[in-house]
N, C-alpha and C positions, 0 to 999 in steps of 0.2 A: 528444128523439127516442127512438124505440124501436129499439135496435140489434138487428139480426138476427144472433144468434151462430151460427146453424146454416147461414147462407149460405156457399157455397163459391165460390171465384173461378171455377171451371170452369162453374158454373151460369150465369155471365154471358156465356159465349162466343157463344151464338146471338144475344143482344141486341147484342153488340159487332159481330159480323159484319153484322147488319142495319143498325146505325148507320153503318158505313163504306160500305154499299151506298147509303144515302140521302145520305151525306156527299159521295160522288163526284159524284152527280147535281147536287147543289146548287153545288159548286165550279165545275162546267162551266157551269151556268146563269149564275152570276155572271160568269164569264169571258166568256161570249158576249154579255151584255147590259150590263155595266158600262162606262161611258165614263170613261176615266182623267182627262179634263179636268174631271170633276165633283168630283175629290178622291178621298177614301178612303171606301169603304162602312163605316158605323158601326153602324147599327141599322135594323131593318125597320119600314116603315109599310104596313099592310095587306098584309104578306107580301113586300114588295119592299124591297131594301136602298137606303137613302138615306144622305146624308152629314150631318155636323154640324161646321161650321168652328170648333171649340174649339181642339183641337190634333190633329195627324195622328198619333195614337197607336195606330191600329188597322191600319195598312197591313202591318206585319210579321205580324199575325195572319192577314190575308187570304192572303198568299203562303206563310206558314208552314203554313197549313192544307193547302195542296196538297202540301207536303213531308211532312207527317205522313200524309196519305192515301197517298202512295207508300210510305212506311215500313210502313204497315199492310197494304197490298194488293200491292205490287210492280208496280203499273201505272205504267209509265214516262211516260205522258202527264202525270201529275201532277208527277213530278220535273221534267219539261221546263217546266211552268207555273211551278213554284216557283223553279227555277234561273234561267230567263230573266227573270222579273220582279224577282228579287233583283238581278241584274246591271244591269238597265235602270232600275229605279225606286227602289231602296233607298239609293243613295249619299247623297242629302241627309240621310237619317236618321243616318248615321254621324257627321256633323259638326254636327248640330243642337244649338246651344248653349242653346236656349230651353226644353228640356223635360227631364223626369226619367224618360223612358220608354225609354231605350236598351236596357234588358234585355228589354223587351217587343218592340220593333221588330227589333232586330238579332240577339239570340240566337235568336229565333223563325225567322229566315231564314238569315243567314250561319252562325249557331251550329248550327242543325239540319243544314245542308249539310256543315259541317265534321265534325260528329258522325258522319254517315253515311259519310263518307269514311274516318274513323278506324276505324270498325267494319267497313270493307271491304264495305259494302252497295253502294256505288257505287265505280267504279274510282278508284284513286289517281292524282292528277295534281299534280305539284309546283307548277306555276304556279297552278292552281285553288286548292290549299290555301293558298298564300301570299296569294292574293287574299282568301280568307275570313278569314285570320288578321290581315292588316293592317287589314281593316275592323273586326274585333273589338277589336284593340288601340286603334285610333283612337276607337272608340265608348266604350270603357272610360275613356280619358283625358278625353274630353269630358264624360262623365257625372260623373267625379270632380271636374271643374273647377267644377261648380255648388255651390260649397262655402260654407257659412256657419259661422263660428266662434262658439261660445257661451262663456259665462262661465267654465266649468271648463277651458277650453283645448282641448276637443274640438270636434266639429262634426257637420254633417249635409249631405246632398245636398238642396239646396232644390228645391221643386216649381216648376212653371211659374208658380205664382201670385206668386213673387218670393222674395227671400232670407230673408224672415221666416217662410216656410211650410215645415213638415215634414209630408209626406204619409205615411200608412201604406202606400199603394200601392207606394212606392218600395222597400220591403223586398224585393219580388220582382225588381225591376229591378237589385238588387245583383248578380245573377248575372253581369252583363256585367263588373263589376269583378273578380269571381272568375276568370272566363275570362281577362281581360286580365292578371291577376297570374300565372296559370299559364303564360302566353305570354311573360312577362318584360317586359311593358309597364309604363311609369311615366308620370306626368303631369309634364311639364317646366314650371317656372315661371320667374319673373324671376330673373336671375342664375344661370341654369342649375340652379336648385334642383330636385331630383327628389322628387316626392311619391309615396310608396309606395301602390299601389292597395289592397293588403290592409289597410293601416293605415286608409285612409279607409272601406273596407268595415266594418271592426270598429267604428270610431267611429260611423258612421251607424247600424249595427245596435244598438249600446249606447244611443245617444240615442233611437232609436225605442222600444226596450224600456222605457226609463225614463219617457218622456213620453207615448207614444201607447198604452201598454198599462197596465191597472190590475190590482192584485193583492190588493185587499181589505185594504190595510195602513193605511187611514185618511188617504189623501192628500187627499180632499175628501168632501163629503157624499154623493157618488154613486160612491164607490170600491167597485165590485163586482169581485171577482176575474174576470179574463178579458175584462172590457169593453174595447172599443177605441174610441179617438177617431180620426176621420178625419184631423184636422189639428191640429198644435200650432203656436202662434204665439210667436215670439221677438222681443224688441226688438233690432234689429240694431245699435243704437248701443252698448249695454252688454252684449249677449249673454244677457240674462236671459229665462227663460221667462215668458210673460205669461198665456196662457190656452189652454184647449182650444177647438177650432173644428171646423167641418165645411163642406164644399162640397156634398156629395151626400147627406148624412144628414139626419135630422129635426132633430137638435139636437146641441150639443157634449156633452150629458150622456146621450145614448142611443147605441146602437151600430148604425151603418150596416153591414149584414151583408157587403157586398162588401169593405169595408175590413177587417172581421174575417177574411174568407177570405184576403185578401192576406197578412195577418200569419201565419196558420196555415201556409200553403204556403211563404211566403218563408223563414220560420225553419226549417221542416222540411227544405227544400232546402239551406239553409246548414249545418245539422247534418250532412247527408250529405257536403257538400263539405269541411267541416272534418275529417272522418274521413280524408281523403286527404292532409292537409297534414303536413309533416315537423315534428319537434321544433324545428328551426332556424326554420321559419316561425312557429311558435307561441311561441317563447321570449319575444319582446317583450311578449306579452300574458299572461304568467304561466304558460304551458304550456296543454295541451289543456283540462284541467278548468276552469280559470279563464276561458279564452277563450270556451268555449261555454256557460258557466253561465247567462248572461242569455238566450241563445237558447232553451235548453231550458226555462227558467222561463216565458218568454213563449209558447212554442209549446204547452206543456202547459196553461197557464192559458186561452189562447184556444180551444184544442181542447175543453177541458172546458166552457167557456162556450157554444160552438157546440152541443155535444151537449145541454146543459141548456136552451137557449133556441130550439130549432128544433122544428118540427112533427114528428109521429110518423114520417113517411116520410123525414125528413132534408132537407126543402126549407125554407129560412127565408123569412120575410117580409122585405121590403126593409130594415126598420129595427126593432130590438127595442122601440123606444119610439114607433113610429108611432101617432098618436092614435086612428086608427080600429080598432086591434086590440081595444080594449075592447068593440067591438060584436060581435066574433067569439066572445065568451065564452072558455071555457077552450081556446083554440086549440092549445095545446101538447099536449093529449091527443087531438087528432084529426089526420088526414092534412091536408096542405096543400091549400088550395082556391084555385087561381089565378083562379077565376071569381066570387069573392065580390064584394060591393058596396062594400067599405070600404078595404082595403089590398092592394097587389100583393105577390106573392111575388117572389123574385129567383133564378131558376134558375142564372144565371151565378155567383152567390155559391156556390151548392151545387156546381157543377162545379169551381170553384177549390178550395173547402174539402175536397172529397172526396179530391182528389189529396194535399193536405197531411195529411189524416188517415191515408191509406195510408202515406205516406212516414214520418210520425211513428211509426206502428205498426211499420214495418220497422226504424226506427232503434232503438226500444226493444227489440225482439226481438234485434237484433244486440248490444245492450249488456246483455243479461241480465235485462231487465224484461219477461218473457213475458206476464204478466197485463195490464199496461198496454198493451203492444204489441198484444195481441189485441183489446183494447177499441177502440183507435183504428183498427186495421186493419178490423175488422168494421163500425165506424161508416162508414168510407169505402166499403166494399162496399155497405152499406145505401143510402147516398146514390146511388151509381152505379146500383144496381138500380132505383131510382125514376126517375132521369134518363133511362135508356136505354129507356124505354117511354112510352106515352101516359099522361097528356096532355102530357108534356114533350118527347119525341122527335117531331120534325116528319116525318110520312110523306107529306105532300102534294106533288104534283109542281108545284104552282103557288106554293108558299111557298118563298122562297129561304133562309130560316133553317133551321138544324138543331136548335137547342135553344130551345124555346118558353118564353114567360113570363119573359123576361129584362127587367130594368129598367135604364135608363141614368141619367136625372137626374130623379127624382121631384119635388124641390122646384122645379126650373125648369119643370116641366110639359112636358118634351121628349118624353115617351113617348106613343105612339099609344093612344087609347081607342077601341075599336071601337064602331060604332053599336049602341045598345041597352045598352051597358055603362057602368059608373060609374067604373071604374079601368082602368089599362093592363093588358092581358093578350094572350096569343096572339102576341107578337112576339119577335124574336131579336136578338142583338147579335154583332158580329164577335168580341169577346173571349169571349163565352159559347160560341159555336160552336167557337172554337179550343181552349178549355180542355176542352170535352166530348170533342173528338178526342184531346187530349193525355192526358186521363184514360183514355179507352178504349185508347189505344196502350200506356200504362203497364201496364194490366191484361192486354192481349193478349200483350205480350212475356213477362209472367210465365207465362201459360197455355201459351205455345208454348216456354217455357224458352229464350228469347233473352236477350241482355244487358240488364241492368237499365237503364231509361231515366233518364239524368241530363243536365244541361245542360253538364257539364264533361268 
């Protein structure tokens, strides 16, 4: 991609304000038309949100979007939507033992409400705060219970595919373990053994960095620095790593760009969180420098890979090895083309990655790496500048999505292909819309000199 080094964050304010104007309209439209008995809205078909019964991993994004809208605009009707639906509909997600998505669902709802109360944006209420915190503690423990031990004695949080499966997505869901740890929660096991949530967070983080991220160190014939595999497979009988895999990417030896984005942002957020931990917290992991070394290495490698393997305007195609890309010629020297005939872009990957690039840039600036920090930060602004305008920002009153040209599951053929087109385009996803709002809110708070947006 071509990083715009002259772009200033203040330049984005009109676009951000416009985004939240359209965002509010779309949240209200979904509220008025969606039937809860249909499940959770996942992605749009011809502009209307539909569901997909794989796992209910997007409901927290649905109601979390309303909370972010309130945060950005102060319009209390959106706080009411987010708070009411969190109370009435999110409880099953807190104790859901079958998924790895607790950080998505519960930090986006209970966590955002807790954050707003701690920031005194909404009035303090002891009972309400206890409610949010017990939900987050329980969610953290349940997430930590999906544990698979591997041969070196460490382990990882297993994906919903089963105990053999380590997803890259889960690195961002680790934030629920981080919140749980700060609240003093533990996972209780047989014989009243208490499992430390920070320990499981660190182990999962290290395992993901070791097996799901590549560093150009000769691991295999396709070991390119910063490449990410969606899934790693382990033999659960002996704990050995068996092979790379993917569910939503083109192949185990190419990079599904939304998985890449989860890694960038997940590690960037954890670096910010680890800056807040005490020496006592970090002593079991060799101190601060040793504890975060793998996070920084993974974040930098994947951020660099994103910058090097994305179209000029910062929007990636859905997989860096998708076979149709060859038909696009030297597509990395051109702006992204969501209407081409060969391979879709994924704007949701861009929205996720942009936040990670900005956070990683801020982290480097804080730690005395001004040049690297500026590069990552400006890359994030460049992506945001593209996303917050046409053809990616949805300005139509009849389209329920906010961020267009998102892709859900290309290999399964789940994405809608409009009449007259050869590939999916023009549609939105609940996670893409949420992360566009979260990215916009992160930037808006900086512009307005409000507290820095974090999950903790």
